[in-house]
C-alpha positions, 0 to 999 in steps of 0.5 A: 738271444733269439728270445730277445729278437721279437723284443728288439723289432718291436723296438725298430718298428716303434722307432721307425713309425715314430720317425715316419710320423715325427719328421718325414724330413728326417725320415727320408734322409735316414733311408739313405744310411747303411741298414746297422747305421739307419737302425741306430739312428732312428731309434735315437731319434724315437728317444728325442722325439718322445722326450719332446713330446712329453714335456710339449704335451704333443704327439709325434711333434704336432698339436702341442698344448700347454701343460701347468708347471707342476706337470711339466716338473713331474714329466721331466722327473720321470724323463730323468729317471728313465734315462738314468735307468738306461745307464744303470742297466734296471728296468725299462718299460717305455719302447722309447728308452730301451731303444735308446739303450741299445743305441748307448750299448752300441755307439758308447753314448756318454751319459753326460750328452743325454742329461744335457739333451734333456737340460734343454727341456728343462730349459723349457719346463722352466720357463727360461728367457733369452736375453741374448743370441748367445743364450738362444745359442745354448738352447739350441745347444741343448735342444739339437747341438748335443743330438749332432754329438750323439748321431756323430757317434752312431756314425762312428765319429770320435774326434773332437774337430768333426764333432764340433761340425756335428754340433753346429749342424744341429745348431743350424737345424735349430735356428731354421726350426725357431724361424718356422715355429716362432708364431706356433711356440708364441701360441703356447707360450714359448719364445726363443727370440732374444729379448735384445732382439725383440726390444730392438724392433718394439715387439713385446714378448707376449705379443709375438703372435700378434698380426700387427707385428708380422712385419717385425717377426719376419725380419727376426725370422730373417735374421735367424735364418741367416745366422743358420748359414754359417753353421750348414757351411761349416758342417758341410766341411764335417762330411769327409770324416763320415762314411760316405753313405752316413755323409750322403744322408747328414747331407741330404737332411741339411739340404731339406732343413736349410730349404725350410729357411729359405722359404721362410725367407722367401715368403716374408710376413707371411711364413707363418700363415701356413707350417712351412714344409718341403714337397716330395719333389723337393726331397728328391732334389735334396736326396741328389743334392746331398749325394754330390755333396757327399761325393765331393767332400772326399776331395774338398780341402776344407778351411778351419773352423771360423773362430766366431761361431758358438762353441759347444762346452769343451768335454773337460768341463762340460760336466760343470756346464750343464749341471744347471744350465737353466738355473743361471743368474741370467736366466731370470726374467 
C-alpha cells in the first residue's frame, strides 16, 4: 500500500492542476466538498477535461485548433481503447486515465456512462449536425448530462429520481456553455445551435460568427439561456438527497454557471466581444448563495420533475441507445 502512495499523490496533483487551469468556476466549487469527495470529483474532472482537450486539439479547455477528421478519429479510437483498459484492469500510462480508474473503482462508475460520454466527442469527430433542439439536448446529455450522473455517484447517490436531477444540472451547464461559446465554436467549425432555429432567423450555418448576424445570434443565445432555466430549477430539487457539503458545492457551481448565462442575456449583441466569466467577488457571492440553497433544501418540499423536460435514456435501454448516437439517420446533413 505504501509503495503506491507517491503515485496516488501524483495523480491528485495532476487532477488539481487540471481543474485549476481548466475551470476556475469548478475549482472554486470543488473546495467545498469533504476531502474524499473532492479527491474523486477532481480526478473525474481531469479525465473529462483530458478527453475534451484531446478531441479539440486544445490545452485545459483553451485555444482549440482545427484538426483533420482522420487525426480526430485516431484520437477518439485511442480514448476509447484507454477507457476500455480502465475497466479491464490493464496497463495505463496516462495520469488522467489512471485517476479515472481510481474513481471507477471507488464509486462503481458504470462503463456505460464512460462510453456514453465518449459518444459525445464522437458526435464532434463525425461533425454531427443538430436539426432540432432535441438533437442539441442529446449532445448536451452525452458531454455533460452523463458527467452529472457520474458526479452523483461520486457523491453517494444511486436513486434514479436524484440521478435525473443530476443529469438536468449537466444539461443546464452545457446549454450555458453553448450560449457563451457560440462564436468561438463557429471559429473552429462547430455549431450546436439547432438548424431549425438558424433557418427561422435567416442565419446560414457557416456564417454564425459573421458580425452581420450578431443580432440574430444574440436572440438564439437568449433562447439557450432561457431553455437552461427549468433545468437549473430541476437540479435544485436534487440537493436535498446529497450530503450537505456536496449540496453546497453543487449549488455553488450552479450559481456560478447560471450567472454566466445571465451575463450572456445582459450583454445582448456584445456577449461574444470577449469571453464571459465571473469575478472573484461574484464567485464568493455564489459560495454564500450556494450555502443558503444547500441548507434550505433540507426543509423544502419539491415538486415532481416537470414532464416537459428532456429525459435521459432509461437505464434499461441506454446501452442500446448509446451504441451509435452519432450515426442515426437524423444525423445526415
